[in-house]
N, C-alpha and C positions, 0 to 999 in steps of 0.2 A: 234346664229342668232336671235332666238326668245327669247330674254331676257327681264324679267320684275322683278324688285326688289320687287314688292309688293306681288309676289306669291311665296310660298314655294313649294318644290317638293312633300311634304307629306300632306295629309289631316289634318286639325287641330284637336287637341285633345280636344273634347268638351263633354267628358263623364259626367263630373260633372254638366255642364250646362244642358245637356239633362236630367239627372236624376232629377234635380230640377224642370224643366219644366214638366217632366212627372208626378212628384208627385203633382204639382199644378193642372194639367189637370185632374188627377185622383180624387183629392179632389173636384174639381168643378163638375165632373160627379157624384160623390157620393151624393153631396148636392142636385143636381137637380133630381137624380133618386128617391129621397124620395117623390117627388111630383107626381110620376106616381102612378096610381091606382092599379097596379099589386100587388096581394097578395102573389102569389107563390114565394118562395125563388129562384127557378131556373129562373123564369121570371125576377126577380130583378137583378140577376147576369147578365143575358142576356142584360138587358137594360143598365147597367153600361158599359158593354163591347162595345155596339153599340155607346153609347154617346161619347166615346173617339175618334171616327172617324168623328163625325159630328161637323162642325164649330160652335163656340159659338153663332153667331147671329141667328142660326136656331134651336138651341136646345129647346128653349121654344116653338117654333111653332111645332116642332116634338112631344114634350110632349103633347101639347094640342090636336093634331091630334090623337095621340095614345089613350089618355083618351076618346076621342069622339068615336073612333072605338070600344073601349073596351065595350062601353055601348050598342052596337048593340045586339039585342035579339038573333040572330042566329050566332053562331061561332064568337062572338065578340073578344074573346081572340086570336083565330087563325088569324083572319083578322088583328088585331092590331099588333101582333108579326110579321106577314108576311110583313106588311108595314114597320115596324121598321128595320127588317132584310134587306129588299131590299134597304132602304135608306142608311143603313150602308154600304152595298156592293157597292152601287153607289158611295159613297164618297171615299171608299177605292180604287175603280177602276179608279179614276181620276188620271191624270198624275203627280200630285203633292200632298204632304201631306197638307190637308186643315187646320190642327191645327198649322202649323208653324207660328211663329211671325216674326217680322223684324230681330231679332237676329238669328233665325234659318236660314232664307233665306241668310243672309250674310255669315254664317258659311258654308252652303252648296255651295254657290257661290265660296267661297274661295277654298273649297275642289275640286270642279269640274274644276276650272281654273288651280289649281295646278296639277290635274290629266292630263289635256290637255297639260300643259307645260311639264310635265315629258314624256308623250307619244311622243310629238314633238321632244324633245331633244334626246330621245333614238332612235327614228326612223332615225333622221338626222345623228346621230353617226354611224348608221348601213348603211349609204349611200342610204337610201330610198329617192325618189324624193318627191317634194312638193305635187303632186297629190295623192300619196299613204298616205302621212301624213294627208291630208285633208279628205280622205275617212275614215280613222280610227277615226278622230275627229268627223266626222259627225255621226258615229255609236254611239259615246258617247252622242251626242245631242239627238239622237233618243231614247236612253235608258232613257233619262230624260224628254221625252215628248216635245222636242223642234224640230223645223224644221230647216234644213240647210239654210244658208243665200243665197248662190249662187251669190256672188258679182262678179264684173269685175276682181278683182285681188285676186289670191290665197293667197298671203302673207297677204292681209287685212283680209280675212276670218280666216286664222290661228291665226293671232294676236288677233282677237276678241274672239275666242274660248279659248284663254289663258288669257283672261282678267277678273278679278273678277268683275269689274264694269259692264261689258257686261252681265255676268251671272246673277248678281243681278237684273238688269233691266228685263231680259227675264223671270226669275223666278217669280218676282213680277207680271208681266203681265200675266203669265200662271196661277198664283193663283187667280188673279182678275177675269179672265175669268171663271175659275172653280167654284168660289164662285157664280157667276151669273148662271152658269149651274145648280147648286144645287137649287137655287131659282126658276128656271124654272121647275125643276123636281118636287118640292113640291108644285108648282102652287101658290107661294106666290106673284108673280108679276101679279097684276090685279087691276082694278079700285076699287074693294072692299077692297083691302089690301094695297099693295105697288105698285103704278101705274108706268108704263114704265120701272122702274129699282128698284131693291131691295134697301131697306133702308141702308143695310150694304155696298153695292157697292157705293151708292150715297154718304154716309158719307166718305168713303175712297177717292173717287174722289175729293170731296170738300176739304178734308184735304190736299191732294196732291197739289191742286191749291193754297191753303193758304200758304203752305211752299214755293211754287214757287214765290208767290208774295213777301213774306218776303225776299227771296233770291235776287230777282230783285231790291227791294228797298235798299238793302245793297250794291249795286254796282253802280258805276257811269262811264260814258263814257266821255272822254275828246278829243276834236278835235284839229287840228293843231293850231287854234287860241287860245287855252286854255279854250274854253267854256266847261262848265261841265253840264251834265244832267243825271238824274237817268235813269237806264235801264228800270224801270217800266214806266216812261213817254214815252220812245221810243216805248215800247210794246203797250202802249195805243194809239199811233198814227198810228198803223197798223190795218189790218182787224181782228186782234185778239180782238179788241175792238168791242163789240156787236153793239154799235150804228153806228160805221163806216161800219161794215159789212152789217148791214141792209140797210143803206143809199146807199151803192154801189149797192147792189142787186136791190133795187127799181129803181135806176137810169138806170141800164141796162135793167130792165123790161120795164120801160117807153120808153126807146129808141127803144126797139124791137117793141112795140106797135105803136109808131109813124112811124117807118119804114114800118110796115105792112099796116097801113092805107094809107100811101103814095104810096105804090106799089101794092095795091089791094089784100092783103091777108086777109083771114078770120081766125078765131081762134076757137079752141075747148079746153075745160077743161076736162081732162080725169083722172080717178082714177083707179089704178090697184092694186089688192089685191092678196096675196098668197093663195094657196089651204088650205083648213081647217085643213089638217093634220099637218100643220106647226104652228098652233095656240095652245098654251098650255091650254088656258082658253076661254070658250065661252063668248060672250058679256054679258050674263046673270050673269056671275061670276062662273058658274059651270065648273069643270074640263072637258077638252075635251078628251074623251077616245080614239079618233083617233090620238092624238098627237104622232108624231114619233121622238121626241127629237131633232127636227131641231132647231138650235140656230138662233138668229136674223142675225148673220153674214152669215150663210148658206142660210137663206131665202133671204137675200140681193143678194147673189151670184146667186141664182135662178132667181130673177127678172132681174139682170144684164145680165145673159146669154140669157134670153128670149128677152130682149130689143136689144141685139146684133143681134139676128136672125131677129128681126123686122126691124132694120136699114138696114141690108143686103138685105132684100126683098124689102124695099122701094127704095133702090138704084137701084136694078134691074128694078123696075117699073118706075124709073126716076121721082119719086115724090119729089118735092122740099118742104122742111119744116125746121123750126127752132123754138126754144123756150127754156123753162126752165123745170127742173125736181126738185121736192121737195120730200125728203124722210122723213117720220115721223112714229113714232111707234104707233101701236094699244095699248090699255091699258095693254096688256100682253107682250109688247116688240117686237112683230112681226112687221116688217116694211111693209109699203105700199107706193105707189108712187102717187103723183099728178103731172100731166103733163099739161103745158100750151103750146099748139102747134099752130103755124101759118102755113097755107098752102093756096094754090090757091083753090078757091071754086069748080073748075072743078075736083079737085083731093081729095076733102074732104071725100067722101064716101069710096073711095078706100083706103085712109089712115086709116080711122076708122076700116074698115073690116080687114085690115092687122094687126093692133095693137091688135084687139080683138081676132083674130085667135091665135096669139102667147101667149096672156094673158091667154087663156083658153085651150092651147094645152095639158096641163096635168091636169087630174082630172076635165076637163071641164063639165063632165056630172054629177058631184056630186050635191046634193041638194043645191039650192041657188046660184050656181055658176054664172048662167046667170044674176041674179039680183044683186049680191053683189061684184063679183070679177072683173067686168068691167063696169064702168059707164062713160058715155060721156054726157057733157053738152055744147051745142053750145053757144058761147059768143054772147050775144045780146046787141048791143050798146044802145038800149033803156032802158036796165036794169042797165047798168053800163059799165065801161071800163074793158078791159081784165085783167089789173093788179089788179083790184078790186076783181077778183075771187081768186087770188092767194096770195094777199098781207097779208091776215090774217094768212095764213099758214106759210109764211116767218116769220112774227112777232112772232107767238106763238112757233116757233122752234128756235128762237134766244134769245129774252128777254121779250116777251109778251107785247111789247109796243103797246098801242092803242087797246088791246084786254082784255076784262074783264075775260072771262072764256075760258077754252079749250073745246074740244069736249065732255068731260065727266063731265062738270060742276065744274071742279077744277079751282082755281085761276091761270090765265094764266102766271103770273110772276114766280110763284113757279114751275109750270109745265114745263116752258121753261128751268129752271135750270136742272130739271131731264131729259128732252129730250136731252139737250146738253151733259150731262154726259153719257147718253145712247149711243149717237153717238160716243163719245170719247172712251168708253169702248169697243164697238164692232168694232170700226174702220170703221164706215159707213159715207160716204160723204153725207151730208144733202142736198146740193144744187149743181146743175150742169147745165151748159148751153150746148145746142147742136145746132150747126150751129152758124154762126157769127164769128168774128175775135177772136183770143186768148185774154183773159183778161190780160195776163201778159204784152202785149204791151200797153194796156190801162193804167195799173198801172205805168209802167216805164215812159210812156209819160207824165203822170200827175206829177210824181216826178221831171223829168227833166225840164218840163215847169215851175214849181215853182221856180227852181233855175236858170232858164235862161241859161242853159248850152248848148242849142241846137238852131239851126235856127228855127224860128217860121214858121211852115208849116201848112197846113190844118189839118194834123193829130194831131199836138200838140195843135193847137187852139181848136179843138173839145174836146180833152182830158182835156184841162185846163178849159173849160167851163162846163165840166161834161155832154156833149151832146153825148150820146151813138149812137143815130141815125146818127148824122153828122159824128161821128167817123167811123161807119160802111161804110158809103158812101165814106169817104176819103180813106179807105183801099180797095175799089173796090166792095163793096156790101156784102150782108149776105152770099152768096154762094161762095165767092172767095176761091180758094185753097191756102193752106199754101205756096206752092212754088211760087205762083203768088202775094204774098203780097208785096206792095211797101216798107214796113218798117218791119224789123225783129229785134229780139234781138241778138246782137253780144255777143258771149260768149268766154271767154279766158280759155284755159286749163292750170291749175296751176300744174306744175310738183313737187312742194315741197311736201314732205311726211307729212301726217297728223298724228293723234294720233295712227292710226293702220297701219303704215308703208306702206301706199299706197298713190298715188298722190291725192291731194285735188280734182282735176278734174275741170269740167267746172264751171266757175263763170261768171255771167252776169256783 
């Protein structure tokens, strides 16, 4: 049933390869260990052992920190050795070996896929049902630091767990996250050192995108008329293109502002920041001793959960609002939110107090919380438009267009690249609309209007013109419920099985 010719039933024999890589890693550790200022032979042996667990990009940083601590007048040797031991323990306790290269990951992926394939075959031969097989495979995932998928189809989940390609992708992702966790642990991510994201992770992300670009340029798509176009050109015509993405966001923001002015809404620009315990480094560049090892992803989940509570309370209070949210990182990688919110003037104070309550619900009494963790700035038309307040945040989080420097005085164009890779690495959505019609209808309407495949109605006319305000009104207003929309996306369920033996599913 679960057959795949690419997988063997036995883990690959990689003893000779592992021995070669082990010797190279040991040689590298021996070379670097000579630059440590430790004089004691036992300390030197200890350093060599710890270095084998620390990824290459951070070994020099660890060495410099060790030598600096060693110079302390009181217990310098003890403090330096404690630091190095704890760093080595931290790296060893991560769910994946941080010294693995691409070849190691492929070998392990092949081994784990083969293991899952063997377990599946054996259990099915013993008349176990699919649920029991899936439960056993999920335990293998847990042992390897991976989370179970929990898809709609059991067969699809089992097929993925028996696939070498799926394992390779997950292990690469797990290692990428772990590398950044080490960078946060040693406080290397900061404006004084490596802003927003570590240099190692940034280089890896850029290299991955370069390979993707090369791959897309090597492929062409041919339509029914025989027209040929590179896949790279197709990709550049979508919102994956920074210029198009920025233009669409600005068009929607402008439409919201026009709609708000037309219907008597006022606006606030609100900034929400995480508690200090979630920040690895102070703004001054000093390490934060209260840091509790919260990752940017976990910090984003905290903000999202607080926002969910806020929205629930605002719904109970029957407060009407809409707007946009921008997520950007502090210099140490911790996310914070900028909100452009439109509301009725009679409900403005109630909305502010509700958002503030949940923004400061946890650790709200800590020093500086009232000043720094919740800021509100009313939009004053005499000073500029609403989108003028948020436009620079959108630009510097996409491509830096029209902005010379970021918040910390770094070139905006290079900072934008690091911010985008930060967002991609941690899986954080940078921009999100709340209220208003689904943007999917807008995009599909614009695509169909260009090809003239539909009857021209007010919805398509507004979309074709790029008028978001008119588009909102054509669909029934900014607060129209999804079930009351006059136009929706029709999706077809494709029963044909895909790569992982499950239906392809709904396709627009």
